[in-house]
C-alpha positions as CSV (number, residue, x, y, z in Angstrom):
1,M,0.0,0.0,0.0
2,R,1.2,3.5,-0.8
3,L,2.5,5.6,2.2
4,D,0.0,8.4,1.7
5,K,-2.9,6.0,1.6
6,Y,-1.6,4.1,4.7
7,L,-1.4,7.4,6.6
8,K,-5.0,8.2,5.7
9,V,-6.5,4.7,6.3
10,S,-4.7,4.3,9.6
11,R,-5.9,7.8,10.6
12,L,-2.4,9.1,11.5
13,V,-3.3,11.9,9.1
14,K,-6.8,13.1,8.4
15,R,-6.8,13.4,4.6
16,R,-4.8,11.7,1.9
17,T,-4.0,15.1,0.2
18,V,-2.5,16.3,3.5
19,A,-0.4,13.1,3.7
20,N,0.7,13.7,0.1
21,E,1.7,17.3,0.9
22,L,3.7,16.1,4.0
23,C,5.6,13.6,1.9
24,D,6.3,16.2,-0.8
25,A,7.6,18.6,1.9
26,K,9.9,15.9,3.2
27,H,8.3,15.7,6.6
28,V,7.7,12.0,6.5
29,S,10.5,9.4,6.9
30,V,10.5,5.6,7.0
31,G,13.4,3.8,8.7
32,G,15.3,7.1,9.0
33,K,15.1,8.0,5.3
34,V,12.8,10.6,3.8
35,A,10.0,8.8,2.0
36,R,7.9,9.7,-1.0
37,A,4.1,9.3,-1.1
38,S,4.6,6.3,-3.4
39,Y,6.7,4.3,-1.0
40,E,5.3,0.8,-0.4
41,V,4.5,0.4,3.3
42,K,5.4,-3.0,4.8
43,V,4.8,-4.5,8.3
44,G,7.7,-3.6,10.6
45,D,8.4,-0.2,9.0
46,V,8.9,2.7,11.4
47,I,7.2,5.9,10.2
48,E,8.1,9.3,11.5
49,I,5.9,12.3,10.8
50,Q,7.0,15.8,11.6
51,M,4.1,18.3,11.9
52,G,5.3,21.6,13.3
53,Q,6.6,20.9,16.8
54,N,4.9,17.5,16.9
55,C,6.8,14.4,15.9
56,I,4.9,11.1,15.6
57,R,6.8,7.8,15.5
58,A,4.8,4.7,14.7
59,E,5.6,1.1,13.9
60,V,3.5,-0.6,11.2
61,L,1.7,-3.7,12.6
62,Q,-0.8,-4.3,9.9
63,V,-1.5,-3.2,6.3
64,S,-5.1,-3.3,5.1
65,E,-7.0,-1.4,2.4
66,Y,-9.9,-0.4,4.7
67,A,-10.2,0.2,8.4
68,T,-13.1,1.3,10.6
69,K,-12.4,4.0,13.2
70,E,-12.3,1.4,15.9
71,N,-9.8,-0.8,14.0
72,A,-7.5,1.9,12.7
73,G,-5.5,2.0,15.9
74,N,-4.6,-1.7,15.5
75,M,-2.7,-0.9,12.3
76,Y,0.2,0.8,14.1
77,R,1.9,1.1,17.5
78,L,3.1,4.6,18.7
79,L,6.7,4.6,19.7
80,S,7.1,8.2,21.1
């Protein structure tokens, strides 16, 4: 699954366009490297999102095309 779509489906970011803009601005990294929106997310990846003063670190636990609001939190584990 593409990184921008994963961020939206997992509800780490509200909208896919916002996720895309964050990737274009180089505010998203996977495994310590800046990632593009087209990066293929895999289980075990560590995603870092820099939004202003906030930095979110999350480990990917599950990749699925759809998730309900209740199940979205099961797709990742916050590290920070």
